[in-house]
PQR file of N, CA, C, O and H, with PARSE charges and radii, in Angstrom:
ATOM      1  N   MET A   1     118.364 -39.300 102.409 -0.4000 1.5000
ATOM      2  CA  MET A   1     119.022 -38.293 101.562 -0.0000 2.0000
ATOM      3  C   MET A   1     118.777 -38.607 100.067  0.5500 1.7000
ATOM      4  O   MET A   1     118.664 -37.706  99.236 -0.5500 1.4000
ATOM      5  N   SER A   2     118.702 -39.897  99.764 -0.4000 1.5000
ATOM      6  CA  SER A   2     118.483 -40.268  98.323 -0.0000 2.0000
ATOM      7  C   SER A   2     117.066 -39.791  97.906  0.5500 1.7000
ATOM      8  O   SER A   2     116.867 -39.464  96.736 -0.5500 1.4000
ATOM      9  H   SER A   2     118.795 -40.629 100.439  0.4000 1.0000
ATOM     10  N   GLY A   3     116.104 -39.745  98.809 -0.4000 1.5000
ATOM     11  CA  GLY A   3     114.770 -39.256  98.487 -0.0000 2.0000
ATOM     12  C   GLY A   3     114.851 -37.775  98.125  0.5500 1.7000
ATOM     13  O   GLY A   3     114.165 -37.335  97.203 -0.5500 1.4000
ATOM     14  H   GLY A   3     116.266 -40.011  99.759  0.4000 1.0000
ATOM     15  N   LEU A   4     115.672 -37.001  98.827 -0.4000 1.5000
ATOM     16  CA  LEU A   4     115.836 -35.589  98.565 -0.0000 2.0000
ATOM     17  C   LEU A   4     116.429 -35.370  97.152  0.5500 1.7000
ATOM     18  O   LEU A   4     115.960 -34.518  96.398 -0.5500 1.4000
ATOM     19  H   LEU A   4     116.230 -37.358  99.576  0.4000 1.0000
ATOM     20  N   ALA A   5     117.443 -36.139  96.823 -0.4000 1.5000
ATOM     21  CA  ALA A   5     118.108 -36.088  95.545 -0.0000 2.0000
ATOM     22  C   ALA A   5     117.135 -36.456  94.442  0.5500 1.7000
ATOM     23  O   ALA A   5     117.124 -35.814  93.392 -0.5500 1.4000
ATOM     24  H   ALA A   5     117.824 -36.832  97.436  0.4000 1.0000
ATOM     25  N   GLY A   6     116.319 -37.473  94.657 -0.4000 1.5000
ATOM     26  CA  GLY A   6     115.303 -37.845  93.655 -0.0000 2.0000
ATOM     27  C   GLY A   6     114.284 -36.753  93.463  0.5500 1.7000
ATOM     28  O   GLY A   6     113.822 -36.530  92.344 -0.5500 1.4000
ATOM     29  H   GLY A   6     116.327 -37.995  95.510  0.4000 1.0000
ATOM     30  N   GLY A   7     113.922 -36.066  94.527 -0.4000 1.5000
ATOM     31  CA  GLY A   7     112.959 -35.005  94.481 -0.0000 2.0000
ATOM     32  C   GLY A   7     113.496 -33.846  93.668  0.5500 1.7000
ATOM     33  O   GLY A   7     112.799 -33.236  92.857 -0.5500 1.4000
ATOM     34  H   GLY A   7     114.297 -36.246  95.436  0.4000 1.0000
ATOM     35  N   VAL A   8     114.793 -33.564  93.925 -0.4000 1.5000
ATOM     36  CA  VAL A   8     115.449 -32.431  93.185 -0.0000 2.0000
ATOM     37  C   VAL A   8     115.528 -32.779  91.687  0.5500 1.7000
ATOM     38  O   VAL A   8     115.299 -31.923  90.832 -0.5500 1.4000
ATOM     39  H   VAL A   8     115.358 -34.060  94.584  0.4000 1.0000
ATOM     40  N   ARG A   9     115.863 -34.076  91.374 -0.4000 1.5000
ATOM     41  CA  ARG A   9     116.003 -34.497  89.992 -0.0000 2.0000
ATOM     42  C   ARG A   9     114.643 -34.461  89.307  0.5500 1.7000
ATOM     43  O   ARG A   9     114.551 -34.053  88.149 -0.5500 1.4000
ATOM     44  H   ARG A   9     116.050 -34.772  92.069  0.4000 1.0000
ATOM     45  N   ALA A  10     113.562 -34.889  90.012 -0.4000 1.5000
ATOM     46  CA  ALA A  10     112.241 -34.799  89.462 -0.0000 2.0000
ATOM     47  C   ALA A  10     111.820 -33.373  89.174  0.5500 1.7000
ATOM     48  O   ALA A  10     111.161 -33.082  88.176 -0.5500 1.4000
ATOM     49  H   ALA A  10     113.637 -35.221  90.952  0.4000 1.0000
ATOM     50  N   MET A  11     112.234 -32.463  90.108 -0.4000 1.5000
ATOM     51  CA  MET A  11     111.884 -31.059  89.958 -0.0000 2.0000
ATOM     52  C   MET A  11     112.562 -30.474  88.780  0.5500 1.7000
ATOM     53  O   MET A  11     111.968 -29.680  88.051 -0.5500 1.4000
ATOM     54  H   MET A  11     112.769 -32.700  90.918  0.4000 1.0000
ATOM     55  N   LEU A  12     113.863 -30.861  88.553 -0.4000 1.5000
ATOM     56  CA  LEU A  12     114.584 -30.331  87.428 -0.0000 2.0000
ATOM     57  C   LEU A  12     114.023 -30.852  86.102  0.5500 1.7000
ATOM     58  O   LEU A  12     114.051 -30.160  85.084 -0.5500 1.4000
ATOM     59  H   LEU A  12     114.346 -31.506  89.146  0.4000 1.0000
ATOM     60  N   ASP A  13     113.516 -32.079  86.137 -0.4000 1.5000
ATOM     61  CA  ASP A  13     112.902 -32.663  84.937 -0.0000 2.0000
ATOM     62  C   ASP A  13     111.559 -32.027  84.661  0.5500 1.7000
ATOM     63  O   ASP A  13     111.050 -32.111  83.543 -0.5500 1.4000
ATOM     64  H   ASP A  13     113.493 -32.641  86.964  0.4000 1.0000
ATOM     65  N   GLY A  14     110.958 -31.370  85.699 -0.4000 1.5000
ATOM     66  CA  GLY A  14     109.678 -30.692  85.532 -0.0000 2.0000
ATOM     67  C   GLY A  14     108.515 -31.687  85.722  0.5500 1.7000
ATOM     68  O   GLY A  14     107.375 -31.386  85.368 -0.5500 1.4000
ATOM     69  H   GLY A  14     111.371 -31.302  86.607  0.4000 1.0000
ATOM     70  N   LYS A  15     108.812 -32.866  86.282 -0.4000 1.5000
ATOM     71  CA  LYS A  15     107.765 -33.839  86.499 -0.0000 2.0000
ATOM     72  C   LYS A  15     107.430 -33.932  88.014  0.5500 1.7000
ATOM     73  O   LYS A  15     108.322 -33.877  88.860 -0.5500 1.4000
ATOM     74  H   LYS A  15     109.738 -33.110  86.570  0.4000 1.0000
ATOM     75  N   GLY A  16     106.166 -34.070  88.317 -0.4000 1.5000
ATOM     76  CA  GLY A  16     105.747 -34.229  89.688 -0.0000 2.0000
ATOM     77  C   GLY A  16     106.160 -33.069  90.568  0.5500 1.7000
ATOM     78  O   GLY A  16     106.594 -33.244  91.707 -0.5500 1.4000
ATOM     79  H   GLY A  16     105.442 -34.115  87.629  0.4000 1.0000
ATOM     80  N   LEU A  17     106.009 -31.861  89.998 -0.4000 1.5000
ATOM     81  CA  LEU A  17     106.373 -30.645  90.754 -0.0000 2.0000
ATOM     82  C   LEU A  17     105.522 -30.486  92.010  0.5500 1.7000
ATOM     83  O   LEU A  17     106.020 -30.182  93.094 -0.5500 1.4000
ATOM     84  H   LEU A  17     105.656 -31.719  89.073  0.4000 1.0000
ATOM     85  N   GLY A  18     104.189 -30.709  91.818 -0.4000 1.5000
ATOM     86  CA  GLY A  18     103.322 -30.589  92.994 -0.0000 2.0000
ATOM     87  C   GLY A  18     103.638 -31.572  94.108  0.5500 1.7000
ATOM     88  O   GLY A  18     103.575 -31.248  95.294 -0.5500 1.4000
ATOM     89  H   GLY A  18     103.785 -30.956  90.937  0.4000 1.0000
ATOM     90  N   MET A  19     103.981 -32.791  93.687 -0.4000 1.5000
ATOM     91  CA  MET A  19     104.325 -33.784  94.675 -0.0000 2.0000
ATOM     92  C   MET A  19     105.616 -33.444  95.387  0.5500 1.7000
ATOM     93  O   MET A  19     105.743 -33.635  96.597 -0.5500 1.4000
ATOM     94  H   MET A  19     104.032 -33.054  92.724  0.4000 1.0000
ATOM     95  N   THR A  20     106.581 -32.933  94.617 -0.4000 1.5000
ATOM     96  CA  THR A  20     107.886 -32.530  95.174 -0.0000 2.0000
ATOM     97  C   THR A  20     107.680 -31.408  96.188  0.5500 1.7000
ATOM     98  O   THR A  20     108.244 -31.441  97.282 -0.5500 1.4000
ATOM     99  H   THR A  20     106.478 -32.778  93.635  0.4000 1.0000
ATOM    100  N   LEU A  21     106.878 -30.425  95.823 -0.4000 1.5000
ATOM    101  CA  LEU A  21     106.603 -29.302  96.733 -0.0000 2.0000
ATOM    102  C   LEU A  21     105.911 -29.783  97.989  0.5500 1.7000
ATOM    103  O   LEU A  21     106.175 -29.319  99.098 -0.5500 1.4000
ATOM    104  H   LEU A  21     106.420 -30.399  94.934  0.4000 1.0000
ATOM    105  N   GLY A  22     104.996 -30.752  97.768 -0.4000 1.5000
ATOM    106  CA  GLY A  22     104.269 -31.291  98.920 -0.0000 2.0000
ATOM    107  C   GLY A  22     105.163 -31.969  99.861  0.5500 1.7000
ATOM    108  O   GLY A  22     105.045 -31.762 101.069 -0.5500 1.4000
ATOM    109  H   GLY A  22     104.782 -31.129  96.867  0.4000 1.0000
ATOM    110  N   ILE A  23     106.088 -32.800  99.370 -0.4000 1.5000
ATOM    111  CA  ILE A  23     107.045 -33.510 100.213 -0.0000 2.0000
ATOM    112  C   ILE A  23     107.931 -32.513 100.926  0.5500 1.7000
ATOM    113  O   ILE A  23     108.216 -32.662 102.114 -0.5500 1.4000
ATOM    114  H   ILE A  23     106.183 -32.968  98.389  0.4000 1.0000
ATOM    115  N   PHE A  24     108.363 -31.509 100.212 -0.4000 1.5000
ATOM    116  CA  PHE A  24     109.246 -30.476 100.829 -0.0000 2.0000
ATOM    117  C   PHE A  24     108.474 -29.784 101.928  0.5500 1.7000
ATOM    118  O   PHE A  24     108.997 -29.597 103.027 -0.5500 1.4000
ATOM    119  H   PHE A  24     108.131 -31.387  99.246  0.4000 1.0000
ATOM    120  N   GLY A  25     107.204 -29.389 101.646 -0.4000 1.5000
ATOM    121  CA  GLY A  25     106.371 -28.729 102.655 -0.0000 2.0000
ATOM    122  C   GLY A  25     106.152 -29.559 103.896  0.5500 1.7000
ATOM    123  O   GLY A  25     106.244 -29.048 105.013 -0.5500 1.4000
ATOM    124  H   GLY A  25     106.780 -29.541 100.753  0.4000 1.0000
ATOM    125  N   ILE A  26     105.861 -30.839 103.713 -0.4000 1.5000
ATOM    126  CA  ILE A  26     105.652 -31.735 104.867 -0.0000 2.0000
ATOM    127  C   ILE A  26     106.967 -31.865 105.658  0.5500 1.7000
ATOM    128  O   ILE A  26     106.960 -31.867 106.889 -0.5500 1.4000
ATOM    129  H   ILE A  26     105.786 -31.254 102.806  0.4000 1.0000
ATOM    130  N   GLY A  27     108.066 -31.972 104.950 -0.4000 1.5000
ATOM    131  CA  GLY A  27     109.368 -32.133 105.613 -0.0000 2.0000
ATOM    132  C   GLY A  27     109.725 -30.862 106.435  0.5500 1.7000
ATOM    133  O   GLY A  27     110.182 -30.962 107.573 -0.5500 1.4000
ATOM    134  H   GLY A  27     108.071 -31.971 103.951  0.4000 1.0000
ATOM    135  N   ILE A  28     109.513 -29.707 105.852 -0.4000 1.5000
ATOM    136  CA  ILE A  28     109.779 -28.432 106.555 -0.0000 2.0000
ATOM    137  C   ILE A  28     108.871 -28.265 107.737  0.5500 1.7000
ATOM    138  O   ILE A  28     109.324 -27.832 108.797 -0.5500 1.4000
ATOM    139  H   ILE A  28     109.142 -29.626 104.927  0.4000 1.0000
ATOM    140  N   LEU A  29     107.581 -28.595 107.597 -0.4000 1.5000
ATOM    141  CA  LEU A  29     106.614 -28.478 108.675 -0.0000 2.0000
ATOM    142  C   LEU A  29     106.983 -29.422 109.797  0.5500 1.7000
ATOM    143  O   LEU A  29     106.894 -29.060 110.970 -0.5500 1.4000
ATOM    144  H   LEU A  29     107.213 -28.946 106.736  0.4000 1.0000
ATOM    145  N   GLY A  30     107.405 -30.650 109.445 -0.4000 1.5000
ATOM    146  CA  GLY A  30     107.797 -31.659 110.467 -0.0000 2.0000
ATOM    147  C   GLY A  30     109.060 -31.162 111.196  0.5500 1.7000
ATOM    148  O   GLY A  30     109.202 -31.377 112.399 -0.5500 1.4000
ATOM    149  H   GLY A  30     107.478 -30.944 108.492  0.4000 1.0000
ATOM    150  N   LEU A  31     109.979 -30.496 110.465 -0.4000 1.5000
ATOM    151  CA  LEU A  31     111.184 -30.011 111.099 -0.0000 2.0000
ATOM    152  C   LEU A  31     110.871 -28.885 112.067  0.5500 1.7000
ATOM    153  O   LEU A  31     111.427 -28.839 113.165 -0.5500 1.4000
ATOM    154  H   LEU A  31     109.863 -30.321 109.487  0.4000 1.0000
ATOM    155  N   ILE A  32     110.010 -27.999 111.683 -0.4000 1.5000
ATOM    156  CA  ILE A  32     109.582 -26.848 112.546 -0.0000 2.0000
ATOM    157  C   ILE A  32     108.916 -27.392 113.811  0.5500 1.7000
ATOM    158  O   ILE A  32     109.226 -26.964 114.923 -0.5500 1.4000
ATOM    159  H   ILE A  32     109.559 -28.037 110.792  0.4000 1.0000
ATOM    160  N   LEU A  33     108.007 -28.332 113.626 -0.4000 1.5000
ATOM    161  CA  LEU A  33     107.297 -28.912 114.768 -0.0000 2.0000
ATOM    162  C   LEU A  33     108.267 -29.617 115.720  0.5500 1.7000
ATOM    163  O   LEU A  33     108.123 -29.520 116.938 -0.5500 1.4000
ATOM    164  H   LEU A  33     107.755 -28.679 112.723  0.4000 1.0000
ATOM    165  N   THR A  34     109.231 -30.311 115.177 -0.4000 1.5000
ATOM    166  CA  THR A  34     110.182 -31.018 115.995 -0.0000 2.0000
ATOM    167  C   THR A  34     111.028 -30.006 116.822  0.5500 1.7000
ATOM    168  O   THR A  34     111.235 -30.188 118.022 -0.5500 1.4000
ATOM    169  H   THR A  34     109.348 -30.390 114.187  0.4000 1.0000
ATOM    170  N   VAL A  35     111.505 -28.946 116.145 -0.4000 1.5000
ATOM    171  CA  VAL A  35     112.295 -27.900 116.821 -0.0000 2.0000
ATOM    172  C   VAL A  35     111.512 -27.228 117.934  0.5500 1.7000
ATOM    173  O   VAL A  35     112.024 -26.988 119.028 -0.5500 1.4000
ATOM    174  H   VAL A  35     111.337 -28.798 115.170  0.4000 1.0000
ATOM    175  N   GLU A  36     110.216 -26.921 117.616 -0.4000 1.5000
ATOM    176  CA  GLU A  36     109.353 -26.284 118.651 -0.0000 2.0000
ATOM    177  C   GLU A  36     109.162 -27.196 119.821  0.5500 1.7000
ATOM    178  O   GLU A  36     109.192 -26.744 120.965 -0.5500 1.4000
ATOM    179  H   GLU A  36     109.800 -27.116 116.728  0.4000 1.0000
ATOM    180  N   TRP A  37     108.964 -28.496 119.567 -0.4000 1.5000
ATOM    181  CA  TRP A  37     108.761 -29.503 120.640 -0.0000 2.0000
ATOM    182  C   TRP A  37     109.987 -29.584 121.517  0.5500 1.7000
ATOM    183  O   TRP A  37     109.880 -29.612 122.743 -0.5500 1.4000
ATOM    184  H   TRP A  37     108.940 -28.863 118.638  0.4000 1.0000
ATOM    185  N   VAL A  38     111.169 -29.623 120.888 -0.4000 1.5000
ATOM    186  CA  VAL A  38     112.399 -29.675 121.655 -0.0000 2.0000
ATOM    187  C   VAL A  38     112.644 -28.427 122.487  0.5500 1.7000
ATOM    188  O   VAL A  38     113.074 -28.509 123.637 -0.5500 1.4000
ATOM    189  H   VAL A  38     111.256 -29.600 119.893  0.4000 1.0000
ATOM    190  N   VAL A  39     112.370 -27.286 121.903 -0.4000 1.5000
ATOM    191  CA  VAL A  39     112.506 -25.990 122.635 -0.0000 2.0000
ATOM    192  C   VAL A  39     111.560 -25.981 123.852  0.5500 1.7000
ATOM    193  O   VAL A  39     111.964 -25.612 124.955 -0.5500 1.4000
ATOM    194  H   VAL A  39     112.021 -27.219 120.968  0.4000 1.0000
ATOM    195  N   THR A  40     110.308 -26.388 123.637 -0.4000 1.5000
ATOM    196  CA  THR A  40     109.331 -26.378 124.689 -0.0000 2.0000
ATOM    197  C   THR A  40     109.742 -27.387 125.810  0.5500 1.7000
ATOM    198  O   THR A  40     109.613 -27.095 126.999 -0.5500 1.4000
ATOM    199  H   THR A  40     109.980 -26.688 122.741  0.4000 1.0000
ATOM    200  N   TYR A  41     110.213 -28.518 125.409 -0.4000 1.5000
ATOM    201  CA  TYR A  41     110.605 -29.580 126.340 -0.0000 2.0000
ATOM    202  C   TYR A  41     111.809 -29.064 127.169  0.5500 1.7000
ATOM    203  O   TYR A  41     111.866 -29.240 128.386 -0.5500 1.4000
ATOM    204  H   TYR A  41     110.318 -28.756 124.443  0.4000 1.0000
ATOM    205  N   ALA A  42     112.764 -28.424 126.465 -0.4000 1.5000
ATOM    206  CA  ALA A  42     113.952 -27.921 127.172 -0.0000 2.0000
ATOM    207  C   ALA A  42     113.589 -26.818 128.177  0.5500 1.7000
ATOM    208  O   ALA A  42     114.173 -26.727 129.257 -0.5500 1.4000
ATOM    209  H   ALA A  42     112.717 -28.281 125.476  0.4000 1.0000
ATOM    210  N   ARG A  43     112.625 -25.995 127.803 -0.4000 1.5000
ATOM    211  CA  ARG A  43     112.169 -24.929 128.663 -0.0000 2.0000
ATOM    212  C   ARG A  43     111.509 -25.402 129.871  0.5500 1.7000
ATOM    213  O   ARG A  43     111.688 -24.822 130.942 -0.5500 1.4000
ATOM    214  H   ARG A  43     112.151 -26.069 126.925  0.4000 1.0000
ATOM    215  N   GLU A  44     110.719 -26.474 129.754 -0.4000 1.5000
ATOM    216  CA  GLU A  44     109.972 -27.013 130.902 -0.0000 2.0000
ATOM    217  C   GLU A  44     110.840 -27.677 131.941  0.5500 1.7000
ATOM    218  O   GLU A  44     110.486 -27.724 133.118 -0.5500 1.4000
ATOM    219  H   GLU A  44     110.574 -26.944 128.884  0.4000 1.0000
ATOM    220  N   ARG A  45     111.964 -28.186 131.517 -0.4000 1.5000
ATOM    221  CA  ARG A  45     112.860 -28.927 132.447 -0.0000 2.0000
ATOM    222  C   ARG A  45     113.676 -27.987 133.327  0.5500 1.7000
ATOM    223  O   ARG A  45     114.467 -28.445 134.152 -0.5500 1.4000
ATOM    224  H   ARG A  45     112.252 -28.148 130.560  0.4000 1.0000
TER
END
């Protein structure tokens, strides 16, 4: 959670915006993939 707060602070400072967006994008993508895997796994059982 501290990483998220640091990312938000960096974004508000206007520094490392691309990196912040990249981290957010990877995090969201990972979350979607995890949810899809769980749904698929639950459906197969």
